[in-house]
C-alpha positions in Angstrom: 72.5 -61.3 5.5 74.6 -59.8 2.7 73.1 -58.9 -0.6 76.0 -58.5 -3.1 73.6 -57.6 -6.0 70.9 -56.0 -4.0 67.4 -57.0 -5.3 68.6 -57.8 -8.8 67.4 -61.1 -10.1 67.3 -63.1 -13.3 63.7 -64.2 -12.5 60.4 -62.5 -12.4 58.5 -64.3 -9.6 55.1 -62.6 -9.4 54.9 -62.8 -5.6 58.4 -61.4 -5.0 58.4 -58.5 -2.5 61.2 -56.9 -4.4 59.4 -56.8 -7.7 58.5 -53.1 -7.4 61.9 -52.3 -5.9 64.5 -54.1 -8.1 66.9 -51.1 -8.1 66.6 -49.3 -4.8 70.1 -47.8 -5.1 70.4 -46.3 -8.6 73.4 -44.2 -7.7 75.5 -47.2 -6.5 77.3 -49.8 -8.6 75.1 -52.8 -9.5 77.3 -55.1 -7.5 79.0 -54.9 -4.2 82.5 -53.6 -4.9 85.7 -54.9 -3.4 86.1 -51.9 -1.0 82.6 -52.4 0.5 83.0 -56.2 0.5 86.3 -56.1 2.4 85.1 -53.6 5.0 81.9 -55.6 5.6 83.9 -58.8 6.1 86.6 -57.2 8.2 84.2 -55.4 10.5 81.7 -58.3 10.8 84.5 -60.6 11.8 86.0 -58.1 14.3 82.6 -57.5 16.0 81.5 -61.1 16.2 81.8 -62.5 19.8 81.8 -66.2 19.1 84.3 -68.8 17.8 82.1 -69.5 14.7 81.2 -66.7 12.3 78.5 -67.3 9.7 78.1 -65.4 6.5 74.8 -65.6 4.6 74.6 -64.4 1.0 71.2 -63.6 -0.4 69.5 -61.5 -3.0 67.7 -60.9 -5.4 69.8 -63.6 -6.9 73.3 -63.5 -5.3 74.9 -65.8 -7.9 74.6 -62.9 -10.4 77.6 -61.5 -8.6 79.6 -64.3 -10.3 82.0 -67.0 -9.1 84.9 -64.5 -9.0 83.0 -62.5 -6.4 82.5 -65.4 -4.1 86.1 -66.6 -4.5 87.2 -63.1 -3.5 84.9 -63.0 -0.5 86.2 -66.3 0.9 89.8 -65.1 0.4 89.0 -62.0 2.3 87.4 -64.0 5.1 90.5 -66.1 5.4 92.7 -63.0 5.5 90.8 -61.2 8.2 89.5 -64.1 10.4 91.1 -63.9 13.8 93.2 -66.9 14.9 91.0 -69.8 16.2 87.8 -68.5 14.5 86.0 -70.8 12.1 84.1 -69.1 9.2 81.1 -70.7 7.5 79.1 -69.6 4.5 75.7 -70.2 3.1 74.0 -68.9 0.0 70.3 -68.7 -0.9 69.6 -69.0 -4.6 66.8 -69.7 -7.1 69.1 -72.5 -8.5 68.9 -71.5 -12.2 72.5 -70.3 -12.3 74.1 -73.3 -10.6 76.6 -75.1 -12.9 79.5 -77.5 -12.4 81.9 -74.6 -11.6 79.6 -73.2 -8.9 78.9 -76.7 -7.6 82.6 -77.6 -7.3 83.3 -74.3 -5.5 80.5 -74.9 -3.0 81.7 -78.5 -2.4 85.3 -77.5 -2.0 84.5 -74.8 0.5 81.7 -76.6 2.4 79.1 -73.9 1.5 75.5 -74.7 2.4 73.2 -73.9 -0.5 69.5 -73.0 0.0 67.5 -73.6 -3.2 64.1 -72.0 -3.8 61.7 -74.7 -5.1 57.9 -74.6 -4.8 57.2 -78.3 -5.4 56.3 -80.1 -8.7 56.6 -78.2 -12.0 53.0 -76.9 -12.2 53.1 -75.7 -8.6 56.5 -74.1 -9.0 56.1 -72.5 -12.5 52.7 -70.9 -11.6 54.5 -67.9 -10.1 58.3 -68.6 -10.3 59.1 -67.6 -13.9 62.3 -66.8 -15.8 61.8 -63.9 -18.2 59.6 -65.4 -20.8 59.2 -68.9 -19.5 59.1 -71.5 -16.8 62.0 -72.1 -14.4 61.4 -75.5 -12.9 63.6 -77.5 -15.3 66.5 -75.1 -14.7 66.1 -75.3 -10.9 66.1 -79.1 -11.0 69.2 -79.1 -13.2 71.0 -76.9 -10.7 69.8 -79.1 -7.8 71.0 -82.3 -9.5 74.4 -80.6 -10.1 74.6 -80.0 -6.3 73.8 -83.6 -5.6 76.3 -84.8 -8.1 79.1 -82.9 -6.3 78.0 -83.7 -2.8 77.0 -80.2 -1.9 75.0 -79.7 1.3 71.7 -78.0 0.5 68.2 -77.3 1.9 65.0 -76.3 0.2 63.0 -73.1 0.7 59.4 -73.7 -0.5 56.9 -70.9 -0.8 53.3 -71.8 0.0 50.9 -69.8 -2.2 47.6 -70.0 -4.0 49.0 -72.5 -6.6 50.3 -75.2 -4.1 48.4 -74.6 -0.9 45.9 -77.3 -1.5 48.5 -80.0 -2.4 50.6 -80.4 0.8 51.1 -84.1 0.5 52.2 -83.9 -3.1 54.5 -81.0 -2.4 56.1 -82.6 0.6 56.7 -85.9 -1.1 58.2 -84.2 -4.1 60.6 -82.3 -1.9 61.6 -85.4 0.1 61.7 -88.0 -2.7 62.5 -86.1 -6.0 64.5 -83.2 -4.6 65.8 -85.4 -1.8 65.7 -82.6 0.7 66.3 -83.4 4.4 65.9 -79.7 5.5 62.8 -77.8 4.3 61.5 -74.4 5.2 58.0 -73.4 4.1 57.5 -69.7 3.5 53.8 -68.4 3.4 53.3 -65.9 0.7 51.6 -62.7 1.9 52.2 -60.3 -1.0 50.9 -56.8 -1.3 49.2 -55.7 -4.6 47.9 -52.4 -5.8 44.5 -53.0 -4.2 45.5 -55.1 -1.1 46.9 -58.6 -1.1 47.7 -60.1 -4.5 46.1 -63.3 -5.9 49.3 -65.3 -5.2 48.9 -64.9 -1.5 48.2 -68.1 0.5 44.8 -68.5 2.2 45.2 -68.5 6.0 43.0 -71.5 6.6 44.7 -73.4 3.7 48.2 -72.6 5.2 47.1 -74.1 8.5 45.8 -77.2 6.8 49.0 -77.4 4.7 51.3 -77.4 7.7 49.0 -79.8 9.6 48.9 -82.3 6.7 52.7 -82.2 6.3 53.1 -82.6 10.1 51.1 -85.8 10.0 53.2 -87.1 7.1 56.4 -86.1 8.9 55.3 -87.9 12.1 54.4 -91.0 10.2 57.7 -91.4 8.2 60.3 -88.7 8.8 60.9 -87.9 12.5 64.6 -87.7 13.0 65.2 -88.0 9.2 63.9 -84.8 7.9 63.6 -81.3 9.5 61.0 -78.7 8.8 61.5 -75.1 10.0 58.0 -74.6 11.5 58.1 -77.8 13.4 61.6 -77.1 14.8 60.5 -73.6 15.8 57.3 -74.9 17.5 59.2 -77.5 19.5 61.9 -74.9 20.5 59.1 -72.8 21.9 58.0 -75.7 24.1 61.6 -75.9 25.4 61.8 -72.1 26.0 64.6 -72.0 23.4 65.0 -69.6 20.4 63.7 -71.1 17.2 65.2 -70.9 13.7 62.4 -68.9 12.2 62.3 -65.1 13.0 58.6 -65.1 12.0 57.9 -67.3 15.0 60.6 -65.9 17.2 58.7 -63.2 19.0 61.5 -60.7 18.6 62.8 -58.6 15.7 66.1 -57.0 15.1 68.3 -60.1 14.9 68.2 -60.6 11.1 69.9 -57.5 9.8 70.8 -57.1 6.1 73.7 -55.3 4.4 73.0 -54.1 0.9 75.4 -53.8 -2.0 76.4 -50.3 -1.1 77.2 -51.2 2.5 73.9 -49.8 3.9 72.7 -51.8 6.9 69.0 -52.3 7.6 66.9 -53.7 10.4 65.2 -56.3 8.3 65.2 -57.6 4.7 61.4 -56.8 4.6 62.0 -53.2 5.6 64.8 -51.9 3.3 63.8 -48.3 3.4 65.0 -45.0 4.8 63.0 -45.4 8.0 64.9 -48.6 8.9 68.4 -47.7 7.7 70.9 -48.0 10.5 73.9 -46.5 8.6 76.6 -47.8 6.4 78.9 -50.7 7.4 81.5 -49.5 4.9 81.9 -46.3 6.9 80.9 -47.0 10.4 81.9 -49.7 13.0 79.3 -52.5 13.4 79.0 -52.0 17.2 78.0 -48.4 16.6 75.3 -49.4 14.1 74.0 -52.1 16.5 73.5 -49.4 19.1 71.3 -47.4 16.8 68.0 -46.2 18.3 66.4 -47.2 15.0 67.2 -50.8 15.7 66.1 -50.6 19.3 62.8 -49.1 18.3 62.3 -51.6 15.5 63.0 -54.5 17.9 60.6 -53.2 20.6 57.8 -52.4 18.1 56.8 -56.1 17.6 55.8 -56.8 21.1 54.5 -53.3 21.8 52.0 -53.6 18.9 50.9 -57.1 19.6 47.2 -57.3 19.2 45.2 -57.8 22.4 43.9 -61.1 21.1 47.4 -62.4 20.6 48.3 -61.7 24.3 45.5 -64.0 25.4 46.0 -66.7 22.7 47.3 -70.1 24.0 49.6 -70.7 21.0 51.1 -67.2 21.0 54.3 -68.4 22.6 54.9 -70.7 19.6 53.9 -68.3 16.8 55.4 -65.3 18.4 52.7 -63.1 17.0 53.9 -63.7 13.5 56.0 -61.5 11.3 55.0 -57.8 11.6 55.0 -57.4 7.8 52.0 -59.6 7.7 49.9 -57.6 10.2 47.7 -56.2 7.5 44.1 -56.8 8.7 42.2 -54.0 10.4 41.1 -54.7 13.9 37.3 -54.2 14.3 37.9 -53.0 17.8 40.3 -50.3 16.6 43.5 -51.8 18.0 46.7 -52.8 16.3 46.4 -54.5 12.9 45.8 -58.2 13.0 48.0 -60.9 11.6 46.8 -62.2 8.2 48.0 -65.8 9.0 46.7 -65.9 12.6 44.0 -68.5 11.8 46.5 -70.7 10.0 49.1 -70.7 12.7 46.5 -71.3 15.4 45.0 -74.3 13.5 48.4 -75.9 12.9 49.8 -75.3 16.4 46.5 -76.6 18.0 46.7 -79.7 15.8 50.4 -80.3 16.7 50.1 -79.4 20.4 49.7 -82.8 22.0 52.6 -84.4 20.2 54.8 -81.3 20.7 54.2 -81.5 24.5 55.1 -85.2 24.5 58.3 -84.5 22.5 59.3 -81.6 24.8 58.7 -83.7 27.9 60.9 -86.5 26.5 63.7 -84.1 25.6 63.6 -82.5 29.1 64.1 -85.9 30.6 67.4 -86.4 28.7 70.4 -86.3 31.1 72.2 -83.9 28.7 69.3 -81.5 28.3 70.9 -78.7 30.4 74.1 -78.9 28.3 72.2 -79.0 25.0 70.3 -75.8 25.8 73.0 -73.9 27.5 
C-alpha cells in the first residue's frame, strides 16, 4: 500500500488508529514528492514477478494528494511498466472528496475505489465525523457520483459499538442503498488511554453480526454479493490464501510505503521497530530480505496462544490480527485475541455450509486449474 499523504485526513473518526499519529514524519513534505513517487513506482514495477502489477493507494485520506498527483502517478506507471505488463490501481477513500472530476478520472482509468461507509447515517455518523459535523451525506454524494460515472467500487464497513447490534439493517443498507456487491467488514478494536476505547466492537456482538449477515447472504445473495470474511473462510476450507490478512495466518505480505519512501512491515505497525528502510534509496528486493520483515512474519505463528493451536476453527481465523492480541492470558502465556469468541461463534455457525460449499467446489472439473 502506498500512502501519498501519510496519515493526514480531512476527517476526525474517533476510532481511527492514526488519530494520535497524524504527522509521524514532521521533517518530510506533507505529500509524497515526485522524486519519491517515481522511484517507488519504478522499483516496484522492476521487482514485481508477475504480468499484472497492482498499486493500492491509501491514507489517511489519499485524495488529499489531489487529482494532479494521481494523474502523474499513472503517467509514471505507463512510462516505467515493462512491455507486456498490465498495471492496475485501487484507492481507498472516505468518499467525502469525490467529485465529478475524480469520478471521471477513476472511470477513464479503470480504477477500483474502496469507500468507507458504516451503514445508515446514525450508525456512520456516530464515530465518522468531519471536523465539526457529520459526514454521511458527503460520503453518499461521493458514492452516487461514482455510480453516475460507472466507476467500480466496493465498501469497507467498520463494525463498532454504534452498529454492532444492527447487522441486518447495515447489510441491507449497503446492498440496497449503497448498491454494493463487494463488502468488507472491519471490526474496530481501538486502544484508548486506559485500554480499549468505547467505540470498540464487543466480541460476542461481532460474532453475532457476522452470523446474521451470513444468514441473510445465504438466503438472497450467494453468487451476487461478496463479503470478505465469507470469502476468506471458504478459501481456508480449500487450503487457499484468503483475501483478508487478519484471517490469513501469516504476516509480512501487506507492506506499506509512507510519503517519504519509508517502507514498513504493516500499516498497523508504522514505527521504528518495523521500518525496513527507504524505497526511494534502496532496491525493493534488498528491503524484502530485511531481517526485520522475516522476524515480523515469524512472530505471528510463534506467539500463537496455546488455546488457538487446539481450536477447530483456527485454520479459518488464522489466529486473528496480532494487533488485536491484547487480553492477558490467565495462564501466563501469549496475549489472547480480543475477538476470539466472535470469530469462533461465526465460524462455528457457518461451518456446515462452508464444508458443503467447499466439497462442491472440489468436485468441479476445473478445480485444479482454478487453484493453481
